[in-house]
N, C-alpha and C positions, 0 to 999 in steps of 0.2 A: 221174712220182712226185709232183712238186710239185702238178701239176694234180689228181691223185687226192686228195691230202691236203686241198687247198682245197675240193674238192667235198664230201668227207666232213665237213669242218669246217662248211661251209655248211649241209649237211643236218642235222647235229646241232644247229646253232644254230637252224634253223627249228623242228625238233621241240621243242627246249628252250623256245623262245619260246612255242610253242603250248601246251605243257604248263604253262608258267608262267602264261600268261593264264588257262587253265582253273582252275589252283589259286587264282589271284587272285579269280576269280569265285566259286569255292567258298568261299574263306576269308573274303571281305568281303561277298559278296552273299547270304549266307544259308546257307552251308555249316554242317555240324555242328561248332561250335567246341568244345564240351565233350566231346570224345572222347578215348580213350586213345591214339589214333594221331596222331602229330604231323602237322600240316598245314604243308606247305612253301610258303612264299611268300618265296623268297630267304632261307630260314632265319630269317625274322623272327618268324613266328607259331608258337609252340609250342601243344601241346594245351591247350584251354580258354582260348585267348587272348581270345575275345569277353568272357568274364566278367572277365578280368584286365587287359585292355588299358587300362582307365580309369586305374588306378593307375600303370601303366607309362608311359602317355602323359604323365601329370602329371610324372613323374620326368624325362622327356626327350622332350617333344613333337617335338623336332627329328628324332628317329629316325623318327617317323611321316611327317613332311613330306618325307622323302627320296623317298617314293613317293606319298604322299597329299596332296592339297590339303585345306585346312581346309574351304573352302566351295565352291570351283570345280573342275569336272572338268578334269583335265589333258588337254588336247585330244589325241585320237588314242591315248591310252594304254589306255583302258578300265578304268583303276584307279579304284575307287570313292572318293568323298570322304567326309568325316565326315558330310556331310549327305545321303548317298545314302539313298533310300527304304528304310525298315526299320532304319536306323541312328539317327542323331541327329535333332534336331527339324526339320531342313529349314526351309522357309519356311511353317511352319504358321500359318494365319490366326489372329490374336489371340494369338500366342505371348507377347506382352508382358503379357497378362492373367495375373495371379497364379493364377487358377483353372486355368490350363493349365500354364504353366511351373513354377509353385510346386508343383503336385501332382507333376509329373515329378521335380523336384529332391528331393522327399521319398522317392522310391522306394528300394528296397533296392539296395545296391551290386551292380553286375553286371547290373542290369536294362537291357535294350536301350533306349537313349535316355533313361535316368533315372539318379538318384542325384546327390549333390553331387560325387562324384569325376568323374562324367561331365561336369558343368559345367566342371570345372577344365581339361579338355582344351583347350577353346577360350578360356576366360576367365581362365586362369592359376591357379596354385596358390593365390595370395593374392587371387584374384578381381579383380585390378587391370586386366583387359582382355585380356591375352595376345594370342594370334594373331587373335582376333576384334576386337580393339581396342574392345571394348564392356565397360567396367567395370561391375560390379554396383552400385557406389555411385551411378552416374548416375541410376538409378531408385529404389534403395532408400534413398538418403540416408546410408547407412553402408557401410563397406567390408566387407560381408559378404553371403553369398548368402541373406539373409533380411531382413525389414523391421526398422526400428529397434526397440529394446526399448521396452516389454516384449513380447517375441514369445511371449506365453503367454496369449492370450485364451481364451474358452470352447472346450471340446472340441467338435469338429465343424466349427469354423471353420478356414479355411486360414491365418488370421492367428495361428497357434500352432505351436510346435515339437513339441507333444505327439504329433501324428500323423506325425512324421518317423520313418522306419525306423531302428532302433538301429544298423544296419550302417553308417550314416553317421558313427558316433562318431569315427572316426579323423580325418575332415575337421573335425568340430566341435572336436576337441581342439587344433587349430591356434590357436584363440583362447581356448577355454574349458577351460583346464587349471587344476588346483587353485591357488588364490591369484591367479588372473588378475583384473585389474581389470574384465574383461568379465563376471565372475561376480558375483552378488549377494554381499554380505558374509556370510561364514560358510558358503559353499557350496563344496565339501562340508564338513560339520562336521569330519569326520575323513578326510583324504585317503587314497587307496589306497597300498600300498607302492610304492616306486620301481620302475619297470620293468613295472608292470601295464599290459596292453594297454588302450587307451581303450574305454570302454563307458558306456552311459547310466546304468547302475545299479550300478556297482562302485566308486564314489567317485573315479573318475579325472576326471570332469567336474563336474557339479553334484550329482547324486543319489547317495545311498548305496544299500546293498542293500535298504533298505526299499521302494524304489520311489516314495516320496513326493517330490514336486517341491520340497521345502523341508526345512530342518533340522527335526529332531524332538527331543522331550524338553525339558529345562529351558531350553536356549538359545532355543528358539522362543517360550517364554512369559516369558523374562526381560526386563523392561523396561529393564534397563541394558545389554542386548546390542545390538550393531549389527544382529543378525539377528532382533530382536524382530518378531513376526508383524504387528504393527500397521503397521509401515513398509511391508511388502510388500502388506498388504491394501489400503492406500490407492491402490496402483498400479492395481489391477483387482479389484474385488469379484466380478465375473462369473467370473473365473478361480477364486476361492475357492469360489464357489457350485457350480462344475462338479463338485466332489468333496464339499463340505460342505453341500450344499443341493439344491434341485431347480431346475435351469435352466428359465427361462420362467415362474417363479413368484416370489413375494416371500419364499420360505422359505430359511432357512439352518439347518435343523434336522437336517442330516445327509443323506448320500446314499451314494455309493460309499465315502466315508470315514466311519468310525464316529463321529468327533468332530463334534458340531454346534456351530456358532458360537454359537447361542442357549443352549448349556449354560452359557456364561459371561456372555454379553451378555443384555440385558433380555428376558425373556419377557413380562412384564406389559404393556410398552408396545409390543411387537411389533417393536422395532428389533433384530432378531436378529443383524445384521451389525456393529453398532458400539454403543457406549454412547450414551445419549440426551443426556448432558451433553457434546455434541460441538461446542462452539462456542468453547472457550477458547483456541484458537489466537491468538497464538503463545506462550502460557504453556508453558514447557518443563519438564515434570515428569520426562521421561525423556530420557536422552542420545539425540539424533538423532530423537526422536519427539515430536510435538506433538499433544495430544489435541483436535484440531479438524478440521473438514471443509474449511477453506479451501484447504489444499494437497493435497487429494485430486486424483488425475490426471483432467483433463478433467471436472470436476464438472458442467459445463453442457452436455456433449455429449448429444445425443438418442440416441446409441448407446453412451454410457458406462455406468458402474456405478450412479450415483446414480438413473438412470431406472428401475432395478429397482423402487424403492419410491416415489420422489419425482417430482413434476411439475417439470420444469426449464424449461418455457416458461409464459408467462402464460395461454395458452389451453388448457393441458392440466390434467388432474386426476391427483393422486397415485394410483398403482396400489394402494399400501397406504393404506387409508382413514385410519389413525392418523398417517400420515407427513405432515409439513408440506410445502407447496409451496415452491419457491425464491422464490415471490412472496408468501408469507404475511407478514402484518404483525406477527404475534407467534405464539409457540408455547409451550405448557406441558403437562405431563402429571403423572402421580402421582409422578414422581421429582424434578420441579423446578417452580418457579413460572413463569408466562408471561414470556417474554423478547421483546425487540424483534427482529424479523427483517428481511426485505427486501421491504417492500410494493411498492417500485418496481423490484424485480428484484435479483438477486444481485450485479450490477455496481454497484448504487447503495448509498448509505449507509443504515443502518437507523435514521436519524433525519432530521428535516426539514433542508433546506438552503435558506435560511440557518438556522442552528441558534442561535436567540436566546432560548430559554426558560431558566428557572431551572436545569434539569437540566444545562445547559452552563455557565451563568455562575456557578453556585455549587457546582460539582463538587468533591468532596473527593478526597483521595488514595485512600481506600478505594473510592470509587465509580469512580474512574478505573481502578483495578486490576481491578475486577470487570467492567467493560464496555468502556470507551474503549480500553484497551490492546490490545484485539483488532485494532484497525485503526490507531490513532495512537500516536506516541511524542512525548514532550515535546520531545526534541531528537535529533539523530542521523539515524536512518532509520526511517520508519514501516513496520510490518509489511505494510500495504497501500500500494502505491506511490502510488495516487491520493489517499490520505488525508493531508491536510496535517499537518505537525508543529505542535504547540502554539507552538513558537518562531517559526513563520511570522508570527504576529500578536503574540504575547507576547514582545517583543524584549528586555525588561529582565531578566525572571526568570520562573521557572515560575509559572503561574497556580495551582498547587497549594500554594504557600507558605502555611503555617499560621501562626496567631498573632494576626492582626488582621483586623478587618472590612474593612480597606482592602487586604487581601492581593492580591485579584484586580486592583484598580486599580494597585497598585504593580508588577504584572508588566509593565506598559507605561509607567506614569508614575512615574519615580523619586521617592523621598521617604523620609523616616525612618519605619521600621516602627513602627506603633502610634500615629503622630502624623499624622492626616489633615489636613495643611496644604496639600495639593496638590503638584504637581510642583515639584522643586527643581533640575532639571537645566538644561543650556544648549542642548540640541538637542531637536527635535521627536521624540516627542510628550511630552517632559518639560520643556519650557521653563518656568522658574520664573516670569518675569514678575511680576505683582502678586498671584499666588496667595496667598502667605503673609499679606499685608496684609488681603486680603479674607476669607480663612478664619478670621482672628483676630477678625473682627467677630461680635457676637451675632446669632444667627438667620440666618447666611449659611453656605451649604454648596455643594458642587459643583452641586447641582440648581438653585441660584439662577441660574446663568448657563448651565447645560447642562440645562435643564428638558426632561424627557421624552426626552433623547437620550443618556442614560448607558448603563452596561452593561445589556444585555438589550434595547436598542432596535435597530431596523434601521439607523438612522443611525449609531449607534456601531459596529455590526458592519461596515457598509460602509466607514466611515472607517478601520477598523483592518485591513481585509481585504487583507493583502499578497499573498494568493494570486492576486488579480485584478489590482490595480494598487497599487504601493507608495503608502501613504497620504502625503498632503502637508499641510504646515502652511498655515494654522492649523487647530486642531481646530474642529469645528462648535460654534456658539454659539446658544443659544435662551434668552433671558432670561425668567424667570418673569414672568407677567402682574402679579404683586403688586408688581413693581418698575417698572411703567410710570409715566411722568411724567403730570402732569395734562393735558399737551397731546398725548399720543399714546403708542403702544407703543414700548417700548425696542428698539433695534436695535444690530447690531454690524457694523462695516465690516471686511471681510476684507482690504482693501488698506491702510487707514490704521491698522487694529488699534485702533479707538476705539469706544466706546459712545456712543449719543445717545438722548435722550428717556428717560432712566432717572430714576426718582424720587430715588434716593440721590445723584445728582449734579445734582439740581435741574433736570433736563431739558437740561443743557448737555453739550456734547461733552467726553469725558474725555481725559486724556493718553493717549499710545500705551501699550498694555498691556505691551509688553516694555521700552521705553526711557524712557517718560515718568514723571513724578512730580509730585505736588502740592508746593507750597512749604511744607515742613514745618519751616522755621526758626522758632524761638519769638520772635525779635526783633519788636518792635512794627512796625518798618518794613515787614516782609513779611507781617504777619498779615492785612491786608486782601486781599492777592493770594491768600493761601492760602484764606481764607474765600470769596472771590469765585469760586473755582473751582466752587463748588456753589451759593452763595447770591447772588441778585441782587435788588435792590430794584425794586419797580414791576412785576414780572412776575406772571403768574397761576400760577406753579408752587407746589407744595405748601409748599416751604420758602422762599418769597420773604419777606424781612423788611420787610413793609409795615405791620406792626402798631405801635401806640404812637408814641413820639417818635423813632424811628430817624432820620427825616429831619432833625431838629434837631441831631443830634449829629455831623454832618459838619463838619469832617474828622477826627473822632476815629477811633482805631483800634479794630477789633472786640475786640482783646485787652485794651483798657483796661477792658472790663466783662465779657468772657467768657473763660473758660479751658477749652478743649476738648482740650488736648493731653496731659493726665495725670490720674491718679487717678479719683475717682468721677465727675467731670465728663465725662471722656472716655467712660466706659461709658454714662453717661446720654445723651450727645450722639449716640452711634452705635447705641443700642438701637432695635430695631423699625424698621429701615430698610425692611422689607418691607411697611410700612403707609403709608397716605397721611396719617395723623394726626400731630400734633405729638409728637415724641419728647421725653421729659423728665419733668416740664415744663421749659420753656426756662430758668426761673429757677434750675434746678439747675446751670447752667453759669456763673452770675454769680460772678465772683471778681475784684474790682477790682485793677488793676495798681498798680505803685509810682508811676505818674504821678498817682494820686489821693491826696489828703491829707485829714486830718481823720478823723472817726469812720468813714467809709466803710462805711455799713450799707445793706442792702436789706431792706425789710420786705415779704415775699411777700404777706401778707394785704391790705396797702394798696397794694402795687405802687408803692412810692416809695423813693427813694434819699436818703441824707444823706451828702454828701461834697463836697470841692472838686476840681474837674477841671481839669487843665492840658492844653489842646488843643495840637496840633502847631503851630498858628499863634501860639503863645505867649500865647494869651488864657486867661483863667481864668473858670471858672463855679462859683459857689457854689450848692450844692443844699441849700436848706432842705427839709424833707420835701415833695417834689413827687410827684404821682401820674404814673406812666409813661403 
């Protein structure tokens, strides 16, 4: 009895096994999956399982792997794998190419070897790798079964979701649900009622019933809305043209969509896709939107949107004749005057570098706002990262400070506004030194010692250019030739900080510019030291006192006969230092000291004195009218 039962059991087992194998081959190897008759494969595969198993596998791929391997044949079983011929993609040559696997992924749900749900079987519901251990992000750069946004280039290209079968909406809804950060702002404008099944055009994802891939109505044209169309248009004008123009041309005058971009944008200038005053970036006139081309997506790409009309390389020509090249030096049309563009290319400034002409050095606030602000900021952060801040060189204050002719100088060199006395600070480039004393002299200005190297010169620009190397003290000095001594050209020592061979100092070396000083005490005992700082007898300098009877008056003090420290005599003595002629006349400085007694008169016409002089050696000289 037992033997008979065992035999029967064995026979049934063999028959069942054979039947099971047959059903396996029928069920997985190409049998009619979508029939009304259930197909039995261990009671796992109901009718229509081929169309439905994608979603079921995603819900629990472990149920499949009880019998099926994901990629390898279970040896000896005869059970097909997911990659069995006729099922999923197998080792298709070039599968990594988006032209192949991307096209398959876009197919309708239930298509053999296709659809996004099909991808999830091996690559996980969230496309993180799953059983295949191959995450989509590895190639796509984003955790999604499609390229990085915007995945909406021209129709006909694989780099767009437009050609994806709508039956994939349920998979798309995992990320692109109403209010999702993965959706553009305002998409969909009015979400579908809760519980609505995901669909491409029922307001459960991005689009509403209209079928348009963007918001419609007032919100799309409202410049205060985050869904304003200009924001989206900057991402890809080719995508806009696919409906609102004629792809492959420069036209944006309507296509499958009745609305033409050119119906609002300029027709006269031919710029139908945008306004022609499209350079004011980053002037923010609308929240979230800047009316400028600089932040358009990939403006320099030869496959981007700008190339529809513009030449983006120096060797190419604009497709639209009226459109400037990205290498145009200037551009203007009937809507605006000619403007500086990018003669050296869009990555370069639209002005010379170094920029030392008057347009830079005398710029006003209004001029700055009209042009410079597109790239530069006075302080903080520049709109163009490569464009230096004004504060990079103008360390003390804004160069746009109004009110004085010295305003630009005072942006680097501290001093009282409206009083051009030179720097008054303690640190470079505003070290006071002897600036105030020199600037107070008649006919002396900044240019006297910084001749030809002031604002607007290359030397000045380089000395202030902190973009390259932080400037170092002292400032460049070039003494004007009119101040040359009789014996040679005036020079400045950057180490000793002294001037030599200048006419105003009698050709003698000056005290240190920062720490030195002439002996300015008025006492007679120091007057000769003070005067001798510039004047020396017996030399060939312009101001050598070789004339008349100076040699007979030693050891008298200069101050016994001359007063050059105050009043009109001071002005007379220091006037016209820029000439080699005698300032004065010298007689204007004659003012006898208290050491002289008597009438103490000087007659300029006869050049004689009448007085009694008391010399430092206690000798006395009486001057009857004697000619000098």
